[in-house]
Every structure is written in C-alpha cells, then in structure tokens.
C-alpha positions in Angstrom: 59.3 -23.8 -120.3 60.4 -21.6 -123.1 62.1 -18.4 -122.4 60.8 -16.0 -125.0 61.5 -12.7 -123.3 64.5 -11.4 -121.3 64.5 -8.0 -119.6 67.3 -5.7 -118.4 67.3 -4.1 -115.0 67.0 -0.7 -116.6 63.8 -1.5 -118.4 62.2 -2.4 -115.1 63.7 0.4 -113.1 63.0 3.1 -115.6 59.9 1.5 -117.2 61.5 2.1 -120.6 61.9 -0.1 -123.7 65.3 -1.4 -124.6 64.1 -1.9 -128.2 63.0 1.8 -128.5 59.4 0.7 -129.0 56.4 3.0 -128.5 55.7 3.0 -124.8 52.2 4.2 -125.5 51.5 0.6 -126.5 52.1 -0.6 -122.9 49.7 -3.2 -121.8 49.2 -5.3 -118.7 50.1 -8.9 -118.9 47.2 -11.2 -118.5 47.2 -13.3 -115.3 47.6 -16.5 -117.2 50.6 -15.7 -119.4 53.5 -15.6 -116.9 53.4 -18.5 -114.4 57.1 -18.1 -113.4 59.6 -15.3 -112.7 63.2 -16.1 -112.1 66.3 -14.1 -111.6 69.6 -15.7 -112.5 73.3 -14.9 -112.3 73.9 -15.6 -116.0 76.4 -13.3 -117.6 74.6 -13.5 -121.0 71.5 -11.6 -121.7 70.2 -12.2 -125.2 67.3 -10.8 -127.1 66.4 -8.2 -124.5 62.8 -7.0 -124.9 60.7 -4.3 -123.4 59.1 -5.3 -120.1 55.9 -3.6 -121.1 55.7 -4.9 -124.7 55.9 -8.5 -123.9 53.6 -10.6 -126.0 50.9 -12.8 -124.6 52.8 -15.9 -125.5 55.7 -15.3 -123.1 56.3 -17.9 -120.4 58.9 -16.5 -118.1 61.0 -13.5 -117.3 64.8 -13.9 -116.7 66.6 -10.9 -115.1 70.4 -10.7 -114.8 72.3 -9.8 -111.6 69.3 -8.1 -109.9 70.2 -6.0 -106.8 67.9 -6.1 -103.8 66.2 -2.7 -104.5 65.0 -3.9 -107.9 62.8 -6.5 -106.2 60.8 -3.7 -104.8 59.9 -2.5 -108.3 58.9 -6.0 -109.3 56.6 -6.2 -106.3 55.0 -2.9 -107.2 54.4 -4.3 -110.7 52.7 -7.3 -109.2 50.6 -5.2 -106.9 49.6 -2.9 -109.8 48.4 -5.9 -111.8 51.1 -5.9 -114.5 52.3 -9.3 -113.3 50.1 -12.0 -112.0 49.9 -12.2 -108.3 48.0 -15.4 -107.9 50.6 -17.5 -109.8 53.7 -18.9 -108.3 56.4 -16.3 -108.6 59.9 -17.3 -107.7 62.3 -14.4 -107.5 65.8 -15.7 -106.8 68.7 -13.4 -106.5 72.0 -15.1 -107.0 74.6 -12.3 -106.9 77.4 -14.8 -106.2 78.2 -13.4 -102.7 74.7 -14.0 -101.4 73.7 -16.9 -103.4 69.9 -17.3 -103.2 67.1 -15.2 -101.8 63.6 -16.3 -102.6 60.5 -14.1 -102.7 57.4 -16.0 -103.5 53.8 -14.9 -104.0 51.1 -17.6 -104.1 47.5 -16.6 -103.8 47.8 -13.8 -101.2 50.8 -15.4 -99.6 54.1 -13.6 -99.0 57.1 -15.9 -98.5 60.6 -14.5 -98.0 63.4 -17.0 -97.4 67.1 -17.0 -97.5 68.6 -20.2 -98.9 72.3 -19.5 -99.6 75.3 -21.7 -100.3 78.1 -19.4 -99.3 81.8 -20.0 -99.7 83.0 -17.8 -96.8 81.5 -16.6 -93.6 82.0 -13.0 -94.7 79.8 -13.6 -97.8 77.1 -15.0 -95.5 77.1 -11.9 -93.3 77.1 -9.6 -96.3 74.2 -11.5 -97.7 72.1 -11.3 -94.6 72.7 -7.6 -94.0 71.8 -6.7 -97.6 68.6 -8.7 -97.7 67.4 -7.6 -94.3 68.2 -4.0 -94.8 66.2 -4.0 -98.1 63.2 -5.9 -96.7 62.9 -3.9 -93.5 62.9 -0.6 -95.3 60.5 -1.8 -98.0 57.4 -1.4 -95.8 55.3 -0.7 -98.8 55.2 -4.4 -99.6 52.8 -5.2 -96.8 50.9 -2.0 -97.1 50.4 -2.6 -100.8 49.5 -6.2 -100.2 46.8 -5.1 -97.9 45.5 -2.4 -100.2 45.4 -4.5 -103.4 44.9 -8.0 -102.0 44.8 -8.5 -98.3 47.7 -10.8 -97.2 46.6 -14.0 -95.5 49.9 -15.8 -95.0 53.4 -14.4 -94.2 56.6 -16.4 -93.9 59.8 -14.5 -93.1 63.0 -16.5 -92.8 65.9 -14.1 -93.3 67.4 -14.3 -89.8 65.6 -11.2 -88.5 66.5 -9.8 -85.1 64.3 -7.8 -82.7 65.1 -4.4 -84.0 64.8 -5.5 -87.6 61.3 -6.8 -87.1 59.9 -3.6 -85.5 59.4 -1.6 -88.7 57.1 -4.4 -90.0 54.9 -4.5 -87.0 52.8 -1.4 -88.0 51.8 -3.0 -91.3 51.1 -6.4 -89.6 48.9 -4.7 -87.0 46.8 -3.2 -89.8 46.5 -6.6 -91.5 43.2 -7.9 -90.2 43.0 -10.8 -92.7 46.2 -12.6 -91.6 45.7 -16.3 -91.1 49.2 -17.7 -90.9 52.3 -16.0 -89.5 55.5 -18.0 -89.8 58.6 -16.4 -88.2 60.5 -19.6 -87.6 64.3 -19.9 -87.8 65.1 -16.3 -87.3 66.9 -14.7 -84.3 63.9 -12.9 -82.7 63.9 -12.3 -79.0 61.7 -10.9 -76.3 61.0 -7.6 -77.9 59.4 -9.3 -80.9 57.6 -11.7 -78.6 56.0 -8.8 -76.8 55.0 -7.2 -80.2 53.5 -10.5 -81.3 51.6 -10.7 -78.0 50.0 -7.4 -78.8 49.0 -8.6 -82.2 47.3 -11.7 -80.7 45.3 -9.4 -78.4 44.3 -6.5 -80.7 44.9 -7.1 -84.3 44.6 -10.7 -85.3 40.9 -11.6 -85.3 41.4 -14.5 -87.7 45.0 -15.7 -87.0 45.1 -19.5 -87.0 48.8 -20.4 -87.1 51.8 -18.9 -85.3 55.3 -20.3 -85.7 58.1 -19.0 -83.6 60.4 -22.1 -83.7 64.1 -21.6 -83.6 64.3 -18.1 -82.2 65.8 -16.6 -79.0 62.7 -16.0 -76.9 63.2 -16.2 -73.1 60.9 -16.3 -70.1 60.1 -12.6 -70.4 58.8 -12.8 -73.9 57.0 -16.1 -73.5 55.1 -14.9 -70.4 53.6 -12.1 -72.5 52.6 -14.5 -75.3 51.0 -16.8 -72.7 49.0 -13.8 -71.3 47.9 -12.8 -74.8 46.6 -16.3 -75.5 43.9 -15.8 -72.8 42.4 -13.2 -75.1 42.9 -15.0 -78.4 40.0 -17.0 -79.7 41.1 -18.2 -83.1 44.6 -19.7 -82.9 44.6 -23.4 -83.8 48.4 -24.2 -84.2 51.2 -22.8 -82.1 54.9 -23.8 -82.5 57.2 -22.5 -79.8 60.0 -25.1 -80.2 63.7 -24.4 -79.8 63.5 -21.3 -77.7 65.1 -20.4 -74.4 62.2 -20.2 -72.0 62.0 -22.5 -68.9 59.5 -24.3 -66.7 57.9 -21.2 -65.3 56.9 -20.0 -68.8 55.6 -23.5 -69.6 53.4 -23.3 -66.5 52.0 -19.9 -67.7 51.5 -21.3 -71.2 49.6 -24.3 -70.0 47.3 -22.2 -67.8 46.6 -19.9 -70.7 45.6 -22.6 -73.2 43.8 -24.8 -70.7 40.5 -23.2 -71.7 41.4 -22.1 -75.2 38.5 -22.7 -77.5 40.4 -23.3 -80.7 44.0 -24.6 -80.1 44.5 -28.2 -81.2 48.2 -28.3 -82.1 51.1 -27.4 -79.8 54.8 -27.9 -80.3 57.3 -27.1 -77.5 60.2 -29.5 -78.5 63.7 -28.8 -77.3 62.7 -26.5 -74.5 63.2 -26.8 -70.8 60.0 -28.4 -69.4 61.3 -30.2 -66.3 58.8 -29.9 -63.4 56.2 -28.3 -65.7 55.6 -31.7 -67.2 52.9 -32.3 -64.6 51.0 -29.3 -65.9 51.0 -30.8 -69.4 49.5 -33.8 -67.8 46.7 -31.7 -66.3 46.2 -30.2 -69.8 45.9 -33.7 -71.3 43.1 -34.7 -68.9 41.4 -31.4 -68.8 37.8 -31.6 -69.9 37.9 -28.0 -71.2 40.9 -28.4 -73.5 40.5 -29.6 -77.1 44.3 -30.2 -77.7 44.8 -33.0 -80.2 48.6 -32.8 -81.0 51.4 -32.4 -78.5 55.1 -32.5 -79.4 57.4 -32.6 -76.4 60.5 -34.1 -78.1 63.8 -33.2 -76.6 62.3 -31.7 -73.4 64.0 -34.3 -71.2 61.6 -34.0 -68.3 63.3 -36.9 -66.5 61.2 -38.5 -63.7 58.6 -35.7 -64.1 57.3 -37.6 -67.2 55.6 -40.0 -64.8 52.9 -37.4 -64.1 52.4 -36.9 -67.8 51.9 -40.6 -68.5 49.7 -41.0 -65.5 47.3 -38.4 -66.9 47.1 -40.3 -70.2 44.7 -42.6 -68.5 42.2 -39.8 -68.2 42.8 -38.4 -71.7 39.7 -37.7 -73.7 41.0 -35.5 -76.5 44.7 -35.9 -77.3 45.3 -38.0 -80.4 49.0 -37.5 -81.1 51.9 -37.5 -78.6 55.4 -37.0 -79.9 57.9 -37.8 -77.1 61.2 -38.4 -79.0 64.7 -37.9 -77.8 63.9 -37.8 -74.1 66.1 -40.5 -72.7 63.2 -42.3 -71.0 64.1 -45.0 -68.5 62.1 -48.2 -68.7 61.0 -48.0 -65.1 59.1 -44.8 -65.9 56.6 -46.9 -67.7 56.1 -49.6 -65.2 53.5 -47.8 -63.0 51.2 -47.2 -66.0 51.5 -50.8 -67.2 50.2 -52.3 -64.0 47.5 -54.8 -64.9 44.9 -53.4 -62.5 45.4 -49.9 -63.8 45.2 -51.1 -67.4 42.0 -53.0 -66.9 40.4 -49.9 -65.4 41.9 -47.7 -68.1 40.4 -49.7 -70.9 37.1 -50.5 -69.3 35.5 -47.8 -71.4 37.3 -48.0 -74.8 35.2 -45.1 -76.2 37.3 -42.8 -73.9 40.6 -43.8 -75.5 41.5 -41.3 -78.2 45.3 -41.6 -78.5 46.1 -42.6 -82.1 49.8 -41.8 -82.6 52.6 -42.3 -80.1 56.2 -41.5 -81.1 58.9 -42.7 -78.6 61.9 -42.7 -81.0 65.4 -42.4 -79.6 64.5 -43.0 -75.9 66.7 -46.0 -75.0 63.8 -48.0 -73.8 65.6 -51.3 -74.5 63.8 -54.7 -74.3 62.5 -54.1 -70.8 60.7 -50.9 -71.7 59.3 -52.5 -74.9 58.0 -55.4 -72.8 56.2 -52.9 -70.6 54.7 -51.1 -73.6 53.6 -54.5 -75.0 51.2 -54.9 -72.1 49.3 -51.8 -73.2 49.1 -52.9 -76.8 47.4 -56.1 -75.8 44.3 -54.0 -75.0 41.9 -52.5 -77.5 44.0 -49.4 -78.0 42.9 -47.3 -81.0 46.5 -46.4 -81.8 47.3 -46.2 -85.5 51.0 -45.2 -85.6 53.8 -46.3 -83.3 57.4 -45.0 -83.4 60.1 -47.0 -81.6 63.2 -46.3 -83.7 66.6 -46.2 -82.0 65.6 -47.7 -78.7 68.2 -50.5 -78.3 65.6 -53.1 -79.0 66.6 -56.6 -79.8 64.8 -59.7 -81.0 63.8 -60.5 -77.4 61.8 -57.4 -76.8 60.5 -57.6 -80.4 58.9 -60.9 -79.8 56.7 -59.5 -77.0 55.8 -56.4 -79.1 54.8 -58.5 -82.2 52.7 -60.9 -80.1 50.7 -58.0 -78.6 50.3 -56.2 -82.0 49.4 -59.3 -84.0 45.7 -58.9 -83.4 45.6 -55.2 -83.2 42.7 -53.9 -85.3 43.8 -50.3 -85.7 47.6 -50.2 -86.1 48.6 -48.9 -89.6 52.2 -47.7 -89.2 55.1 -49.1 -87.2 58.7 -47.8 -87.2 61.4 -50.0 -85.7 64.4 -48.6 -87.5 67.9 -48.4 -86.1 67.4 -51.3 -83.7 69.8 -54.2 -83.7 67.1 -56.9 -84.3 69.4 -59.2 -86.3 68.3 -62.3 -88.2 66.7 -63.8 -85.1 63.9 -61.2 -85.3 62.6 -62.8 -88.5 60.2 -65.3 -86.8 58.6 -62.5 -84.8 58.1 -60.2 -87.8 56.8 -63.1 -89.8 54.2 -63.8 -87.1 53.2 -60.2 -87.2 52.8 -60.1 -91.0 50.8 -63.3 -91.0 48.4 -62.4 -88.2 48.0 -58.6 -88.2 45.2 -57.5 -90.5 45.6 -53.7 -90.4 49.3 -52.8 -90.7 50.0 -50.8 -93.9 53.5 -49.4 -93.4 56.5 -50.7 -91.6 60.0 -49.2 -91.5 63.0 -51.5 -90.7 66.0 -49.5 -91.6 69.3 -50.5 -90.0 68.0 -53.6 -88.4 70.4 -56.2 -89.8 67.7 -58.5 -91.2 69.5 -60.0 -94.2 69.6 -63.7 -93.0 65.9 -64.0 -92.0 64.4 -62.8 -95.3 63.0 -66.2 -96.3 60.6 -66.5 -93.4 59.5 -62.9 -93.7 58.8 -63.3 -97.4 56.7 -66.4 -96.9 54.4 -64.6 -94.5 54.3 -61.5 -96.8 53.0 -63.7 -99.6 49.8 -64.1 -97.5 49.6 -60.6 -96.2 46.7 -58.5 -97.7 47.2 -55.1 -96.1 50.9 -54.0 -96.2 51.6 -51.4 -98.8 55.0 -50.0 -97.8 58.0 -52.1 -96.8 61.2 -50.2 -95.9 64.3 -52.4 -95.8 67.0 -49.8 -96.5 70.4 -50.4 -95.0 70.0 -54.0 -94.0 73.0 -55.6 -95.9 70.5 -57.5 -98.0 72.4 -59.6 -100.5 71.4 -61.4 -103.7 70.0 -64.4 -101.9 67.7 -62.3 -99.8 66.7 -60.3 -102.9 65.7 -63.6 -104.6 63.3 -64.3 -101.8 61.8 -60.8 -102.0 61.3 -61.2 -105.8 59.5 -64.5 -105.3 57.3 -62.8 -102.8 56.5 -59.9 -105.2 55.3 -62.4 -107.8 52.5 -63.5 -105.3 51.8 -60.4 -103.2 49.2 -58.1 -104.7 49.0 -55.3 -102.2 52.6 -54.0 -101.7 53.1 -50.7 -103.5 56.4 -49.3 -102.2 59.5 -51.4 -101.6 62.7 -49.7 -100.3 65.9 -51.6 -100.8 68.4 -48.8 -100.8 71.9 -49.0 -99.4 72.1 -52.8 -99.5 74.4 -55.3 -101.3 72.3 -56.1 -104.3 74.3 -56.7 -107.4 73.8 -57.5 -111.1 73.1 -61.1 -110.2 69.7 -60.0 -108.9 68.8 -58.0 -112.0 67.1 -60.9 -113.7 65.0 -61.8 -110.6 64.0 -58.1 -110.2 63.1 -57.9 -113.8 61.0 -61.1 -113.7 58.9 -59.9 -110.7 58.4 -56.5 -112.3 57.0 -58.2 -115.4 54.5 -60.1 -113.3 53.6 -57.7 -110.4 51.2 -54.9 -111.5 50.5 -53.3 -108.1 54.0 -52.0 -107.0 54.5 -48.4 -107.9 57.8 -47.5 -106.4 61.1 -49.4 -105.9 64.2 -47.9 -104.3 67.4 -49.6 -105.5 69.7 -46.6 -104.7 73.2 -47.1 -103.4 73.6 -50.8 -104.4 76.0 -52.6 -106.7 73.9 -52.5 -109.8 75.8 -51.2 -112.8 75.0 -50.5 -116.5 74.1 -54.0 -117.6 71.9 -54.7 -114.6 70.0 -51.5 -115.0 69.2 -52.2 -118.6 67.7 -55.6 -117.7 65.5 -53.9 -115.1 64.5 -51.1 -117.4 63.7 -53.5 -120.2 61.2 -55.3 -117.9 59.3 -52.0 -117.5 57.9 -52.6 -121.0 55.5 -55.2 -119.5 54.6 -53.3 -116.4 51.7 -50.8 -116.2 51.9 -49.7 -112.6 55.5 -48.9 -111.7 56.2 -45.1 -111.6 59.6 -44.9 -110.0 62.7 -47.0 -109.8 65.4 -45.2 -107.9 69.0 -46.0 -109.2 70.6 -43.1 -107.3 74.3 -43.7 -106.5 74.4 -46.9 -108.6 76.0 -45.1 -111.6 72.6 -44.9 -113.2 70.6 -41.7 -113.1 67.1 -41.7 -111.5 65.6 -40.5 -114.8 66.3 -43.3 -117.4 65.8 -40.9 -120.3 68.9 -38.9 -119.2 70.8 -42.1 -118.8 69.9 -43.3 -122.3 71.0 -40.0 -123.9 74.6 -40.9 -123.2 74.4 -44.3 -124.7 74.8 -45.4 -128.4 72.1 -44.5 -130.9 71.1 -48.1 -131.5 70.6 -48.6 -127.8 68.4 -45.5 -127.6 66.3 -46.8 -130.5 65.8 -50.2 -128.8 64.7 -48.8 -125.4 62.9 -45.6 -126.5 59.6 -47.4 -126.6 60.2 -48.6 -123.0 60.7 -45.1 -121.8 57.6 -44.0 -123.6 55.5 -46.7 -121.9 56.9 -45.8 -118.5 56.0 -42.2 -119.0 52.5 -43.2 -120.0 52.3 -45.1 -116.7 53.5 -42.0 -114.8 51.0 -39.7 -116.6 48.0 -41.9 -116.1 48.6 -42.7 -112.4 48.8 -40.7 -109.2 52.3 -39.8 -108.0 54.1 -42.2 -105.8 55.6 -41.2 -102.4 59.0 -39.7 -102.9 62.1 -41.4 -101.6 63.8 -39.3 -99.0 67.2 -40.0 -97.7 66.3 -38.1 -94.5 63.4 -40.5 -93.9 60.1 -38.8 -93.3 58.9 -41.3 -90.9 59.7 -39.6 -87.7 62.6 -42.0 -87.2 65.1 -39.9 -85.4 67.4 -42.8 -85.0 67.5 -43.7 -88.6 
C-alpha cells in the first residue's frame, strides 16, 4: 500500500491545512479511497498535506505520536462521513511508553483493545490509566455511533474496572441494536455484572452474544445475571469462564437457562462447579433446553462428574462437550460403559446427538481409554475426539483403534502428547487402513519415528485423510523417506506437518521428488528441522513442477517462510535462476483457496501439546 499523504496532529485538531491551501475546497473523502488508517511512532514526517485536501488516490493516513485525545477527533471525522466507517480502520498509538492501543471500526463494530509490549511495569500502568481515562470520558463515541450508524458489536479489552465501566452504561442502555457485547479479559466485578443484568432485562432486545470471560465476577453479580436470563429471549452465546463464582451461582444459572428459548452455547470453564455438576446433567437431558455446546474445562468437579456422564444417556440436544483439564479418574467412566446400559443407550440411535467430545489432559491412562473404547464400538455419531495428554500408551491405543476402525462418522482425532512409542504403529496402521471417514489426525509428541514404515504403507491405501500432524516426533531421514514414498502414491493428503523433527539435507532430494509428483498436497510444515540453504534450494526448485502446493514452512531452519525474501539476499545469478519458480508458486497461491495456517500453539484443542 502506498503512503501518499501524511498529516500532522495540528491539521486534524485544528482542521487547518499545513500547506496553506484554501480550506474552502474541503471535501469529504469517498468511502472507497482510504481502506486503512495507522498511527505510528516514526520520528520522521515527510510531505505533510492537509487532511481536508487529500486527493482521491490516497491509500492511507499516517499520523506521528498521536496522544489519546486526538483519537476522539478522528472518531468524530469518521462519524461525520469524512473518513469511511465501513472499512477496516486500525488506529494504533505507539507512544513508546504504552506501546499499542487499537481502535477498529468494521461495519458498525467498535473494537477497543490494548496490546502493549512494555519494558517496565510502570509503563504498563501509565498506559492503562491513560487509555482508560480517555475512553471512559469520551462517551460521545457510543452516542455518535448510535446517531450516525447504530452500533451492533462492541469489544472493550482495556482492563476496565467496575467504576470505569459505569459512564458507558447509559449509552449502552440506549443502544437497542446491539447484537454482540464482548467485555472479556477486563477486571470487571459485581457492580458491572449488575449493570449488565439490567441491560439484559430492559435494553437489549436483540443481544445475541455476551462475553464476560476473565473478569472478577463473584456470586453476587452472577446471581443477578442468572435472574436476568429468565427475562431474556434472544441470547444465543454466553461465556462466563474464569470468574470467581461458585456452585450456588452455577445452580441459579442452570435453572435460569433450563427453559431459555435461544441459548445454544455456554462456556463456564475454570470456575468452581463441584456439586452443581449434577444440575448441568439435568440441563443436558432437559427436553426444554436447546443447548448444543457446553465447555466445562478446568471445573474439576471430581466424583460429581458421574451425574453429568449419567445424564448423557438421555441427551437429545447437546452436540459438543468440552471437558478438558479436569483430572478425571478412569473409574468415573466405568458405570456408563456397562454393556447393559450401552445396549439400552444405543437402542435408538436417532436420539444420539453428541458429535464432539474433548477429554484432553485428564490422565485417563490406558484403563480409561479402554472404557471409552466400549462406547465407540456402538453407532455413535461422534465426529471429533480429543484425547491429548492422557498418559495413553500403545496398549490402550490398540483398543481405541479397533473400536474406531469401522466408525462411520469420525472425522478428527487428537492423540497428541501421549507416549505411544514405535509400538503404536501397527494399531495406527490398522486404523488408517480400515477407517473410511477420518480426515484429520494429530500425533504430536508421540515418539513415532521407528514405526513410520508400517503407517506409510497403510496411508498409501487411505482415501479420506487430508491432514496428518507428526510434529515433534523425532522423525529422522529414514522415516522421512517412507513418508515421501507414501506421498507419491497418496492422492488425498493436503496438509503434512513435520515441524520440530530431525530432518536434514539428506531428505531434501526425497522431498523434492514427491513434491514434483504429488499434485494434491497444499501445505507442508518443515519448520525447526536441520534443513539448511542447500536443502531448501532443492525443495524450492521442485515447486516449479507442482501446481497445488501453497505453503512450505521453513521457519527456524535458517530459511524464511517467504522464499522471495530469502532469495533477495542471495547472488543475482541465483535470483535469476529461481525467479521463475517463485512466480509459478505465486500463481498457485493466487489461483487456489488459502491453506490452513501453521500455528505453533496448535489450534486443535490439544491442551497437552
């Protein structure tokens, strides 16, 4: 994006021209001329031009060292139509002491976040105080938003406290078009909870999402929210995770949403459930509830979880149960895996609605997995299973794979961070060969290097798997050779993750040969391996013959992820030889849909990875 216009603070504050032009010629900027606004901490301002005399060909505005109060003037310009309000506007203040504050407007959405990288604790405190003081006093923002273009979504993440939120409540109460209110990751307490409860009752006829995660709401405030939910008819998603309320508030909450006509998504992770777990069981089997998604991760209900699992047998509406980080003991599962109960449970398969179960980081061990395997033998319509970090070995895996091999609905399986070892290869091979529905499997940190031959032979025959995650498995060049031979035959795999292994330049030729032949794979992660300059060139050169691959990740292998940046630093003759390769790769990228990004944090609900 070209930066054809730079404006001083004074020209915005005083609405005056730095170039002494005729202000009578002021004109509003068309909505399609400025898609981006940024504020930087650059010490150099060059070619300052009048804010009001900007030509129609300007692409962006860069403003130097903008204090908080100036943002108010920019907002007023947006509301008055001088700047486009329906384009993405990113106003980032980086005044060194408080590094980055973001104000975004996207189609009637107000987003205020504080993303700073401070050097000292004092700087952080100063940054929060200045941002919050400005925003709390600038009530005109919401009022102008409502007058000019009614706000529909609000996100505030600047560590607001109770008293700091109060001045905004009046404008929120007048905003009858609000659909999403996200106040997560602040420090709001019971006073704010009571104010929000009043909003739910009186002033939010269309509110659909409420996020209060990561605040300091106790039983007093949560009780008021629970009471307000009895009068609300529109809320569909509610996130109350990581607050300080206890079992009594959970009981009131469940009673309030038992008959709620719209709520389908509830998150209460990292709160104290304890004895209230039985009430959530009643909610699951209630014929009046329409709840489809329940996240109870980190609630540690202990033995009380038995009541919850027992009620799953009568479930007719819940589709997703997230129960990670709860330290389940295997014997908690034995009473629901009794053969008589299971046969009765699955007598009417149309009543089984559960599609996703996440039990990551629960220390189930082999015995617990054995009990779960009994369930998976039945015609369960489950599509996603998470069993990462459960102390599972190849013994328990054999039972699991046998029960899943003929499962007709399973699409995603996460077994990461379990010490499966090379002995797990036969079981996984059996699963790949016999299961006809599995599309995605994650096997990070499973120590699978030695059994790659057997797995690859079965993958050659597999017709459904599209994502194979083998990061962090100490895979060496011998195992990589087996994978490359498999890729020459397999025609369904699209994403192969081999990051953080022991792949060296010796595998570069094999990787290049399979890239030349395979025209279905779109993403390959080779990050954090032992591939250097020469190996990367061999792999990049093979991309000349491939028309499907969009992304090869060389991060932490001394090769940048973007090959064009890498080549800029190389001799000119090398650039000339490989320039055509880069062009072909970019053509692939432009003519194909984007591939799933590689994320070091693992977006697969694998808490143990």
